[in-house]
N, C-alpha and C positions, 0 to 999 in steps of 0.2 A: 505493501500497500503503499500510497505518495504522502511526504510530509503536509502539513494541513496548509504552512504558505503557499502552497500550487493554488487550493482548494481558496484562501483569499484573495489571488489575483483574480480570481473571477469575477469578484466584487467590483473591481476597478479602484478599491484600495479607499473605497467609502467607507468613514469611522464615523457613524449615526450617535450621536449622543445628547445626552442633555445635565442640566445644573441641576446638584444636590437642592437648591432652594426653588427650582421649577417647581409647580404645581403638578398634582398627579394629573388634574384637568388636562392639561399642556402636553404632558407626558404621554396620555391617551390621544391627543390629537396628533403627537408625532409618529405615534405607532401607527395610528392609520394612515395617515400620508407616506409611510414609509414602505406599508404592507410587511412588514415585520412582528414578530412576538415580542419581543426585548429590545432593551436599547443601554448602551454603556451611560453609566452615571462617573460625570469627569469633575476634577474641581482643576482648571485650568488641565495642564496635562498628565493630572495623574487620577486613575484609574480607583474611583470610592466605593463601588458599585454597579448591580445591574440593577432594572429594573423590565418586571417581563407581565404580560398582559397576567400569568399566575397573583404575582404581587397585589397586583389589582383586587383581583375576586379575592381572593380570601383576605386581604386586610380593608378595603374598601366596602366595596359590592356587601360580601357576606356581615362586618360589623356594620353595617350602616352609617358609614361614614361619609361626610362630602367630599368630591375629590376637587373641587373648585378648593376648598377651605385647607388641603393638605399637602403636604411638600415632600415631594419622593422623596427626601430623605428620610423621612419616617415610617416608609413603608418598601425603601426598596431592601434588596438582598445585599449585605453588606459583608460577605463571608463570600468570597465570589471565590470558585475553581479559575484557573487559567491555566493555558499549557504554554511551551514554548513554540515557536514557527516552525522546529523540527519536528516536532510531534506526530506523527502517524495516525491518519485515520482512523484505524482501528483501533488505537489506543485511545482515539476521541472518544470515540463511539463505547468504547469497554467503561471510562471514567463517567460518559455522562448516565449509562445504565447501572451503574453503583450507585451513582450520588444522587440519582432521579432528576438530574438535569438538563435542559432541552440548547442552552447555551453556553459557549464557552468562548472568554477574550481569549483574544492571542497576545501576547507580551514577549518583548524582547526587551531583557531585564525590566527598566521601568518604564521603555516607549511601547504603548499600545499599538497595536498593528492593525486591530478590526476584532470582529466576535465570530462565529461560524456558530450554525443551528445544526441541531440535530438531522434535519430535511438535509443541509449541505452534506452530511456526510451520510447518510442513506441515498443520495444523487450518485454519490463519487462510486458506493460498494456494487451499487447497480449497475454503472457503468462500468466498474471493471468487471464483474461476471458475465456480461454481456458480451465484452471483450473477449475475456475466457472462452464462451462458451463460444463465440464466431469463429476464434483458433482455432478449436477443438472439433468443429465442422468440416473447416475446413482441411485439417489433416486428415478427418474421416475419410472425405470425399476425394481428396486426391488419390 
């Protein structure tokens, strides 16, 4: 399997993030505008958390709080699992499964490079399997 950096390159280097003092309502708008399920929470260049749809549903909707009156820093996931750009896709999948998470920030030292999702990983694994099947079919039919 490939290093995760190759999957990040498909995103074109975009890093979509929020500030910890943004409202949850604005965060939801950004999720919708970007058509993603999670965003990095950055204080300047420093990763301080991840905000996800799961954070919203569990900590706002179910708790009966107002998204316009709550800050991202109050409900974000602050204890964030990260991977390096050299981490292989299968290792990322194992980590996501073990920790029951759907998004992984990719960091090189303290520099944030982006975030990958479970969908990115699954697409890569499926493409890898399709390549293997095609090679085997070509081998058999020769």
